[in-house]
N, C-alpha and C positions, 0 to 999 in steps of 0.2 A: 366506730360502732353505736349503730342503733343500739344499746343496751335493751329498751323496753321492747322492740321489735323480735331482739335475741330470745329474749326472756319468753316472749308468746310462742315463738317456734320450739322452745325446749321442753314447755308444757305441752305443747300438741305432739312432739316426738314421744315424750314419756307415757302420754295418753293411748297415743295409736300403738307404740312401739316399734314404729316402724319410720325411715327418713322419707320413703317412698309415699306411702299413704300420707303424710303429714304435707309432702310437696303438690299432691294432687288436691287435698283439701285448702290449702292456704293460696294456692295459683302460683307457686314458686319453682323452680328448678330443683332437682335434687341436689345438686351443687350447691346452690344458695342455701338451703336449708342445711348441709353440712356445714357450710362455712360459718353461718350464725351459733353453731352450738361448740363448734372449734373457736370461734372469736371468744366466746362467753368463758369457754375452759382456760383459755389462754389469760383473759383478764381476771379469772379468779385465781389462778396456779393451782388448779385442783381437775381431776377428771369426774365427769358427773355421770358418764354413759359409760359400761363396758359394752364393745362392740365385739361380736363376732358375724362369720357369713350368713349365720344362720337367726340370729336374735340378737336384741337389745335388753340391757338390764340397767337398772340406775344403780350406783355407786352408793354408799353410806352419807356421802356429801351430797352426791345428787337427789337422792331422797329428802334430805334437809332443805336443800335451796328448794326443789320443788314445792315442797309446803310453804313456803316465804313467797314464793313467786306467784302462787295462788290468789294469797292473800293481797300483795301488791296490784296484781292485774284485776283483782274483783274491785279493790278501792278506787283505781284509775277509773273502770269502767262505769261504777256509780255514780262517781264523779261527774265524768262526761255526761251520763243521762240526765243528773240532777241540773246541770246547767242547761243541757239541750232541751228539758222540759221547760224549764224556767224562761226559755227563749221563745217559747210558743204560747204558754200560758201565764197570763200576768197575774203576778203576785208579787208580795214582798211591799217594799219600800221606796217609794219614788220621790227622789230629793229635787224640790226646785227653787230655785231663787229668783226674787224680781223688785223692782222698786218698790218702796212703802205707800207711796200714794197712789200709784198705778194699781198694785196690788188690790189695796184696798176698795177700790172705786169699780174695779173690773174683773177680778179673777175668782171670785166665789161663786158665781153660776158656772163659769167653766169647769170648777174643781168638782162640783156637784155632778154635773153630767159625766165628766171622768168617771168618778165612784159609782155611778148608776150604772155604768157600761162594764166597769172592774172593780167588782165589790172585793175581791182578794188582795186589791192594792191598798196600802197604808200611804197616802199624801203626807209628805212632810214638807210644806211651804213655808221658805225663809223671806222674809220681805226685810230690805237693808238699802241704806243710800250710800253705803262704802264700795269701793272697788273690792271685787270679788274674782279669785282665780277659781274657774268651775272645776278643772280637773284637781288641782291640788287640794280643793275642799271637797270634792267627793260628791259634787252636784250632777243629778243625771241630764239637766237642762236648765236651761235661764232666759228669763224675758228682760231685755233690756229697752230703754228708751234713751240713755246718755250711755256714753262708754265706760260704764261701771264693770264690765265682764272683761276680765282678759280674752280676748278673741283670738290670739295668736293659735293657728291651727284647728280653730273650732268652725262648724258648719254654722253659717248664719241663713235665716230664712225671715225675709220681710214679710210682716204679718198685716201692717197697715203703715199710715202715716200720720202724724199728729202736727198742728202747728204752734209754733212758738208765740205767745200774743203778749201785746204791751197791753197793761190794764192797770186801772184806778180806780180807787172808790169816789161817788159824786161829791162828798164830803170833802176829799182831797183836792179835786178839780177845782170845786168852789172856793177853796181856800189859796190855792196856788198856781189855778190856770192851769190849760191843757195844752202841751206843747204839739205843734203843728207840723214842726221838722224835726229830724232824728238829733240833728245837731243841738237843739233845745235841750235834750236828755239832759246835759252837762248841769243845768241848772235845778234838777230836780232830785230828790232823793230816790236811789234807785235801790231795789230789794231783789239779789239774785244769788245763783249758785255758786259756788266755789270756782275758781279758774280752770281747775283740772278737770272740770265737768263741763263748762261752758267757757268758752272763751271770753275775755275782755274786752275784744273787738268784735263787735256786729256789724253784720253786712246788710242792708239793706235794699230791695229792687223798689226804687221810687217813680212815678210818672218823668223824671227828666234823667233816669239810668240808676247805675250803682251809686250807694250812700254808704260809707264807712265810717263808725265814730267809736270812739272809746270809752267803756262805761267804767264811772266808778262809783261801786255800791257803798249807800249808806248802811245796808244791813246783809251780811254773807250766810248764807244756810244751806245744809245740803239736803235739806229737807223741804220740798216745795208745800206739803200741808202747811206747814210754819208759815210759809213766805204767803200763801193764800189767806191766811187768818191775819197776818199783818198788814195785807193790801187792803183786805176789808175793813181794817180798824182804821185805814186813811195814813198808815204810815209813809207810804210812798207809793211810786209807780215800780210794778214787777213784771219781769220777764217770765209767763208761765204758760204749760202746755195747756192746748185747747180742751183735753179732755177732762183738765182738772177745772177750768172756769168758763168752759162754754154756756153751764146752767146759771153761772152766776150773772155773767153778762146779760143773758136770755131773760132773767129776774129783775135786771136794772140794779142789783147790787153793786156789779162792777160795769165800768165802761169802759170799753176797747178802744185804744188811743192809737193815733199814726196808721188807719187802717190802711190807706194809698201807699203804705211804707211795708213790703212784705218780706219775710226771710224764707229762707229755703225750709222747706218742710223736714221733718226727723223722722227716721225710721222707729217704728215699735218692731224689733225684731225677736225670734225665738233662737237661741244658739244651744248647740249640742255638740259633743268631742266628736263623732264619726258617725259617717253614714254606715259603716260596715259592724255586722255583729251587735246590733240593738237589741238590747232585752224588747220582750214584747209589751212591757210595761212602758216603757220609755216610748217605743215607735206608736203605741196607741196613744199616749198623750200629744206625741209631736202631730199626728194626723189629727187627733180631735181638735188641737188649737188651732192648726191651720185652717180647719174646716169653719170653726168658731168666728175666726177672724174675717171670712169671706161673707158672712152674712151681710143683709142689706146693700146688695150690688157692690161688695166690696167695702163699703165705709166699715169701719171697724166699730163695735159697740162703744169703744172708749170716745168716738168723736161722733157719736151720734148727733149732739146739739153743738153744732159749730156756727157762732154767730155770722152774720153777713158782713162782707166787706163792703165800702163804700165805693161805687163806681164812679168814674171821670165825669159823668154827667150828673151826679149826685143820687143814681138809683140805687138799687140794691143787688148785688150779684153776690151768688155762693162762692164759698173759698171753694176750690178745687183741692180734692184731696189725693 
C-alpha cells in the first residue's frame, strides 16, 4: 500500500464528500479510490467514513485522522517545494575540496566569479593534501590533480592537463652537476610526494624510447608548496607540476632538467557525485569551472606559463598540453 497516496485520496474524499468526484479530480477510477480508503481503514483497524447510498460522513476516528493527514501532507508538500526551489535558485552553502598548492594559486579568481554570479551561495572551500571521500565527508564537488579523492561512482570531468617537471636550483646544479639521463637521478637527492600519491617508479619517454627508473626520495612531503621551497633552497631535485614552478623556471630561479625525457601529462579534474538532481548551486559551479578552464584556447590558467622543452636539434619547442 502506498500510504501517502491513500492519505491524499482520503483527504480528497472527505473534502468532496464523494468517491466519484474524487476519482474525477485525481484522474483515478472510482474502484481505485474506494480501494485506497478501504486499505487505509484495514491498516488502521478502524472505520474512517460512514457510507450510505446517498452520502458520506466522517467517523470520530476519521475526523481526528483527517486533521493529522492534512498536517502531514502539508509538511511533505512544503518540503518538496523547498527542495525544488533550491534546485532552481542557487543558494545555501557549496562545499568544495581541492589540493592546497593548486587551490592557493588558481581558485581565488574562479570563486570570485562564481560568487558574483551567485551571491546567495556561501562557498566553503577546503584545501587539503590528504585523501578525501567526497560523499562520506559531504562535499558537493572537488578538484583533484592526484588521486586524493575517492573517485568510485563519481563523475569526473577533465579540466586541463599539467606536466610533471624535474627541476633544481642553479646553486644545486653548480654544486652537484646536472643529470643528463634518468638513471643518473639515483646519484642525486630527490624531493617528492609520498608513494600513495605518486609511484616511486617513474616512466619517461626519451629519444631512444621508454625509460623506467625507481626513485629513492631524500625528502618526502605531501605538500608540493613545501617541496617547491626546498628545491629553491638547493636541497635537491624535485618532481613538481608545471603550474607550480613554471614561473620559477621562466625567471631563472629553477632549472628544468632532463627536458628530452618527458612524462605523461596529469589530468586536472573536477569530480562530483552524480549527474542527476544536482542542486542549482552545484550545477552553476560545475558549468562555470569547465568554462573557466577552457579559456586561452584550452590551456588552463594554471599552466599558462610552461617552460619550453629542448628539441632534438637544440631549438625550443613548446610543451604540448
